[in-house]
Steps between C-alpha positions, in 0.01 A plus 500: 500500500721464196780253446684769301542726805496250782711228340730711279805305617343147496541411135635148566234419761224615268642279228489197734149584627347532153658168398348341812159642397525333160601173670188523719287549190655198330450295816129591498475402133654162585254457790197568276638269230535214748146569622368468142685169463342375822155604375552318169627190678210509748247542219656207312487279809136595563409417141682167518326424829160580349577289193626209713168466682274559199294188418637294213268479201311175446610366837330390818611829658284694257192307613569597861452867417122463496512543878463858621810474720708391199344773286600751768854363496509531119379861531777560756758366252368730226504799734857415601590508132357854477675586826829392342426727205486802731848422628617495140341845456693623806824376347429657159399838645799518734732414213358764265423777752794468739800298389501612135434868586754508780765333284464778241503765775820357651677517164396865458604573859845351447556713189383817676713431806802435283448834321462699824808359665697545178415873512595509868836341435563736209432804723718349771786445256467859371533654845784265587687600183451867579626437852814345363555806275455727800749300703753508217460880462539545871817292513643689201424838664664379824807380312533826304473705820779298659717536190440878496602526868821304437582717194443818703724377781773405250484847337524673836798283592674571170428873529656518849814316394773749389695229325215423254507675169229738400401272216434210736295724727293616201445143394382399849267804507344405166458137613320617816265714294418208269421276799280768654310530170452124481365501855258774409381308195456181706308697760266642239444153346440340837253775592311455174482122527395523865214733418384276219529186717298660779231587248495152351507337842202710607316397183597137557374473859204736472373439150633199308519240777165604657330469159651157438419378853147640466446291188638194680264569792203526264605177330520320837165635613347383172637153568347500851161614364510233230571214737211618719266503200610147409425380852149645467462326163621178663214518749249615238574206270410265787194706591363491145462121501350478849138541373547220246673277755208578731260383228699177468475444874128590489461239227663238722272602789193486275603155376542382859156635590347315203591163652177314575548196718142382444541513124828305523328240717228461234768459233656220705161329513459546125848366434487187715131415551450134411121493500486192727260473790652440845475140624169417664429336834638153559237231550500310823610140462349273758760234573269337756316345208744236366280417205526855366881506501527407133746780435868453574601665826813640339362613166200652328615393159260203490207734553530584135382150419182510710222327310747358251675170467828463690817514294674176437767403748844591378368746241678834483234751609712812515320817400625678191713798586390706198534797472774505764741253351648739242440823683874579503544418130370763259239770554202289607177410313373733231171558682679578832318211664793459737396823675232554764161609355531871573857524371408291200211737421736799513757333273232399249351851501847646446560262208161586344579873528840449337346303213230764448769769479689296241176449302431875510855569382455260207165663418658845497770375261235341280295822490810700408590258221140501375508880474835479323353247254204730429740785430701277261178396323390863452853616415691214332801723445559506878539123530379151414186400692579130451820538700293558814284187464767261630548706816121530551463123470782449750334742744169319456661167590670651803175653618319170463769321702484766770118484512508121543762538770293770673185283481689212657616713794157667530349153526737408784431837664124448473541153647694638799242774556220243491338624182543166322480135610827344605705337230463141397793270450469560124532882529788466743676275254445757223660772711827308481546449873574131460437217253318176563444191289143434612215748451164336555571293810643785706241754384213281606619443856702817583382718782638849426609690811703810563827438686651738754733637233212590269545205257223268395553131536311181548470237769444176311340198659690177535319355204588781262854510631542135412365550148694810404833416335812648652563848358832643391493721805455209732785314331726795556403523864532125562851499363614767745687394809308569825614818673702452819354595839629836627304517826171439670187703561197502726155580366355797689158463338312236305527554124266332251730441201227441244681663210760357268854525635391547863480254789262484795641532852346485847576745780792377712620254236879470452626476139825526303604816313655440157485853353493840672267786417640671187308820566165383360350407840520119456722238662552152353470216752493118506299266719642175374658359186180533296344815640650845452373841392467868589337663802472873583815606687286681757330168594821331619792567732825395327809357674786485250796270560829676584677334204228620266539857626876488456470372145 
């Protein structure tokens, strides 16, 4: 079926239809363009989302990613980044393969359509002009025939009238002949123009218009085929990235399957293990024997003085709170003695490894400079060997400092791991943990013990405590105002506070809370004006005052 034969008289409708087809094409281009913008926006949002949840460098978050579940989450974030990249690929391919190509095609289509309809209008104008000529020739022939009839009738009238002169009759006869000749000429012209018009009209409706409409039909069918191809490309662009998106999703699944709950549980143990032994059985106290009740019913603190002389009445026998007293000021002791044994061992090992890496780095620099110096010695024109000596000396000093630092931390590490005897008061003083004014008296009577937080301290007898001058640390502590009471607590278990900074409590004993657990597992309590210290938070049940909670 051809538009040229079937729609020969539908020029205006074909013009409207082809314009509608171009509008449809432009609408599809706009649709694909908006889809590409959505893909770009979606990819950007996915990338921002992935970046938002990435661990920050040198932060606590980064340490959390040692757990397999966090590693899986990090892998998911990376896969989502790749997933976003595929949506960018979709946008790029749709832009280059559909919108750009279709835009060029639409411009070509508009030019072609304009040319075809221009030819159609030209042919239409030609036939209309010819029709007007035919009509004019027809009207002229009709007019001449009427004029010839009137001239003939006038001649016959004049010829029949006896009163008219012969000259007038001859004039009327000649006029009638002229009119008849004009009518014949008009008839011949009209006949010629009519034949030519019929020929041109036949050519117009059977040749010219069908050819033009056929070209318009082909143009429209080309447009329809092209939009169908673009729709296939639209689907194919999506299909091409499906395998890669599938790999991204497989990566997320694989990461999820790599989560090992047992391994994460072991990491928790490694991270928080203190190295302490659980409290042992509580000895039975026979209160039926009055003579044996030498220990205070409300406190175990005096048990620390068994076999020793009693402290003088009125003397201030509070236990030192080191290393707790300045735990919130600064980074803690250099040897990490404020940490539990296991955590302290890990920190010391980490510090030793860092120092060894720095030493190796300095050694590599020294070796490189030594080689450079040898080259300068062999080839003086390349440089002055003496210019390297200063840098080599500086590296040597740095290496010596780092080695001494590493030996210090290795000594502490060996001490924690039990490879060396525990430190004396003298070695502890050298480590810079605190200063004291007396050396011999304390060293001779100190009993070194490991406290629950992994520090080493002493439990001096009354005699040595009386002889040792007051230290700077003690002066600082004595000047501090006592902390206010923020609640009470009940001892759930008996705790032997034999280490510096701690206090002994008996199961069921009620005490005052003066400082909450700051996250290190210890709560600071007070028995009376002179006795206060730290106990494990898990050994007591705390009842904070309402006002303290509100503040």
